[in-house]
N, C-alpha and C positions, 0 to 999 in steps of 0.2 A: 491455458489452465485458469488464468485469472478471469478472462472474459468468457470463454466457451464453457468452462466447467463451474464457474462461480467460486473458485477456490480463493481462500485468503492467502496473504503472503506467507503466513506460518504454515498453512497446509501445503503450499507449494514447496517450501523448504523441506518439510517432512517427506514429501513425495520424492523430490530430487535426491536428497540424502539417503532415503530408503532404497532408492534404485542404484546408489553408488555413483551418481553422476556428479562430477567435480566441476568447479569453476575453471575458467581459462587458466588461472594461476595454480590449479591443482588442489584447491582447498574445498572443503564442504561449503554448502550454501548457508547464508544467514538472511534474516528478514531484510536488512538494509541492502544486501546484494540484489534481492528480487526487486525491491523498490527502485534501485538504481537502474536496473535493466528496463523496467516498465516506464521510467520517466526520462530515459536517455534518448534525445532526438537524433542521435547519430544512427540509430537503427532504421530510421525512415529517410536517411540520406541528408540530414541537416547537420549544421555545425553551429554551436552557440559561442558567443564571445562576451567577455566582461561579465561573467556570471555573478560576481560579488558586487557589481556596481549597477544599480537600477537605472541610473541616468545614461550609462553607456552600453547597457545590455542590448544585444540583438542576435537574431537567429537567421541564418541564410542556408540555401541549398548548397550542399557540399559537392565535391567532385566524386565522391564514392557512391557506389550503388546501395540503395536501401535493401535491407534484408527482411523487413516486415512491411505490410501494407499500411499506408498512412491512416486509413479508416480504422484499422484495428488499434493502432497506437492512440488515435483520438478517442476511441471508445474506452480504452484503459485510463486515459487522463480524466475523462468525464466520470467514470466510476470512482476513481480516486478522490476527485473533488467532492462528489456526492457523499462518500463515506466520511471524509473529513468534516463536511458540513453537518451530517447527521450526528457525528461525535460531538462537535461543538455545540449543537442544539441541546443534546442530552446533558452535556457538561454544564451549560448555562442553567438548565432546569434543576439539576442536582445542586448546583451552587446556590440557587435561589431558595432552596428548602431551609426551614428553620434548623438550627443546630441539633435540637433534640431528635428530630426525625432522621437527620443524617447519622447521628450516633446510633439510633435504633437499628437502622438498616445495616450498619457495620457490625453490630454485636449480636443480632438475631440470627441463630443458626438456620440455615436453609434446609428444608425437608427435601430429601431425595425423592425421585419419582416413585420408588418402591415404598417409601414410608407413607406416602399419601394414600395408599390402597388399604 
């Protein structure tokens, strides 16, 4: 859904919950659940060690069988990196605007598509 249909994490959550599909624990889906699935290297057969320690962190092939193709996993990681980069670029731009402009954009009501006609 994330790669093939271009759906956002939120849209995937709505779709899965709307279909009544539960997580392994029997709960409804949340955005962080989707993000965790899409960034978990276990699904491509790898195992990570020392996640909290950048100096000791490493990833290796595990003994378990992958359940998704590595190419699809990599594509999801690249899309996620691009989205975060785009967000950071936009945030830096907005942060660089003068305070008066930032205040205007927060208080100016947006016209709906129907009001513009």
